[in-house]
C-alpha positions in Angstrom: -29.8 31.1 104.8 -27.6 32.6 102.1 -29.6 35.8 102.3 -29.1 35.9 106.1 -25.3 35.5 105.7 -25.2 38.2 103.0 -27.1 40.6 105.2 -24.8 39.9 108.2 -21.7 40.5 106.1 -23.3 43.7 104.7 -24.1 45.0 108.2 -20.7 44.1 109.5 -19.0 45.9 106.6 -21.1 49.0 107.1 -20.3 49.0 110.8 -16.6 48.8 110.2 -16.7 51.5 107.5 -18.6 53.8 109.8 -16.0 53.1 112.6 -13.2 54.0 110.2 -14.9 57.2 109.2 -15.4 58.1 112.9 -11.8 57.4 113.7 -10.6 59.5 110.8 -12.9 62.4 111.8 -11.7 62.3 115.4 -8.1 62.3 114.4 -8.6 65.2 112.1 -10.5 67.1 114.7 -7.7 66.6 117.2 -5.0 68.1 115.0 -3.9 71.6 115.9 -1.6 74.0 114.2 1.3 75.0 116.4 2.8 78.3 115.2 5.9 78.1 117.5 9.0 76.0 117.0 8.6 72.4 116.0 8.4 70.4 119.2 8.7 66.8 117.9 6.2 64.1 117.3 5.6 63.4 121.0 4.8 67.0 122.0 8.0 67.5 124.0 8.3 71.1 125.1 12.0 71.0 125.6 14.3 72.3 122.8 16.8 69.6 122.1 20.1 70.6 120.4 21.2 67.1 119.6 18.4 64.7 118.8 20.7 61.7 119.4 21.5 62.6 123.0 19.1 61.2 125.5 18.8 61.6 129.3 19.3 58.4 131.3 19.5 57.7 135.1 23.3 57.9 134.8 23.4 61.1 132.9 23.3 62.0 129.2 24.1 59.4 126.5 24.8 59.8 122.8 23.2 57.2 120.6 24.9 58.1 117.3 26.3 54.6 117.3 22.9 53.2 116.5 23.0 54.7 113.1 
């Protein structure tokens, strides 16, 4: 029974290791080099002059006070 438990743990560990390798490989394959201006971490195509100014339903709002 101990041997069965050890083999189950080994197989589970190998499966999780392979899953981690696959996720790392996919995330590295999905990275692209953008030679234009930095667009932000969310891929926003708009050029923002003030990163602390956001658009809301009521207009623009400055969120400097959060800092």
